[in-house]
Residue, then its C-alpha position, 0 to 999 in steps of 0.5 A: m616724949n622728953r627723951k625724943l625732944i632731947l634726942a632731936a635737939v642733940l641731932a640738930l646740934a650735930a647737924a649744925g656742927l657738921a654743916a659748919a665744918f663743911d661751910p667755908t662761908g661760916v653762914l650757919p655759925g654766923v646766924l647762930r651767933r647773930e653776927k652782922f652780915f654783908d654780901g651773904r657772909p657773916a662778920s667772922y667770914w670777913k674777918r678771916s678774909l681780911l687776915e688771909g694773905d694780903g686781904a686785898e680781895a676782901r678789902r675791895r669787896l668791903g670797900d665797894g660795899g658802901a653803907a651796906a658793909a658798914p655794920v660788918l665793919g663796925e662789928l669787926l672793930r668791937d672784936a678786940a679780945p685780949g691776945q687777938s691780932a689788931e690787923a682786922r680792926r685796923a683794916a675795918a677802921e681804915l675802910l670806914g674812913r673811906l666810906g665817909p658819911d656812909a660809915k655812920p651805921a658803924l658808929p658804935g664800933l667806931v666809938t669803941a675803936l677810939y679807945d682800942p688798945d692798939p694805937g693804929v686802930r685808934a688813929a684809924a678810928v679817929e680818921a674815920v670819924r673825921a671823914c663821916a663828919p658832920a653826919c654823926p655829931e653824937v661822937v663829939p663827946y668822945l673826941t673831946d675825951l681824946l683831947f686829953t690823950g696822945e690822940r689830941v692832934k687828930a681829935l682836934e682835926a676831927l672836931a674841926r670838921f664838925g665846926p659849930a656842931a662841936g661848940h660844946a667842946v670849946a672849953a677842952v679845945q681852949v685847954c689845948l691852946r696852952h699846951d707845950d707842944a706848938a703843934v697842939r696849939r696850932q691845931a687847937a687855934r685852927t679848930l676854933v676857926q671852924m667853931r666860929g662864934y662858939a669860940l667866944p669863951a676862948v677869946l682871952d686865950l686866942r688873944e694870948c695866941l696872937t703873940d705866940p712864938d709859932p707863926g702857925v698859931r698866930e695866923a690861926a688865932a688871928e683868923a679865929v678872933g675875926h669870927l667873933g666880930g665885935a666881941a673880939w674888940i679886946c684883941v684890937e691892940e694885939l691884932a694891930r701889932a700883928l699887922a707888922d708881922d713878918h708873915a704875910g698870912i698873919r698880916l692878912r688874917a689880922a687885917t681881915s679880922l679888924g674889919q670883922v670887929g668893926a667900929r670898935a677896931k678904930p684904934a687900929v686905923p693907923a696901922l691899917q693905913a700903913l699897909a697901903d704899901d704892903p708887898s702883898e696885894e692880898v694884904r693891901r686889899a684886906a686892909a682897904w676892906s677893913l678900913q671901909r668897915i671901920e670908917p665907911d666913906g672916911r667917916p667914923a663907923s657908928 
């Protein structure tokens, strides 16, 4: 009886091998390996298709598949054995970036790809995570880790898309405000703008950024402190000085933020009044609005 069972098993395996040899879709091996499937084809089939020629047809079909294709694409991202080409993984990450929130089923693969040995795969994975925000806030800790790598600017851009949901990353973003690279400081300040009130722990660093040599940093910092409301009163002096900046965008953000600070911005009233003759109509309107917030009807705000 045992011999019959062994023989049956051998015959079954042989049949499976023959079927696999004559099955270009790889369905049976895919089933045996428990691969993810899309459109009746396993992940290994889609990997081969992406690598054949320019892979355009496979890209089109997977791209049109929406959320149904995401599990296969996620599985491809986790297939990073040493010596393997990164081309299929890059293609998978790029396609997930186009899916937006529909990419969420591929999240485990995207998290793996954030640490891929290939820089192109890593960059595409960050973009994909950014595109599916805020549907997957569970990736925020992984993006936070990337703030200490060469992918920090892209990670900051992705965190900005999560807005207040990325509030737990504020301490790491705060460190980026002190980075030597102005591009990093600029994006860190812009990310804090989106975090709104969660940026409060970074208020002292934002105050320093109001005098940063880079105008993009100064403008983003001026906007970010405004979202802290009255808690940003310690920035009033720097905001008042920013009202004389050569860049109209900085004057606009500083004027608006002073109004958001409210009554505690009263020391900046003379500087705001001086903007009545500003060449920018937007700046003039922002200054008038802020003066009303600080001193309604010309009386000190209570």
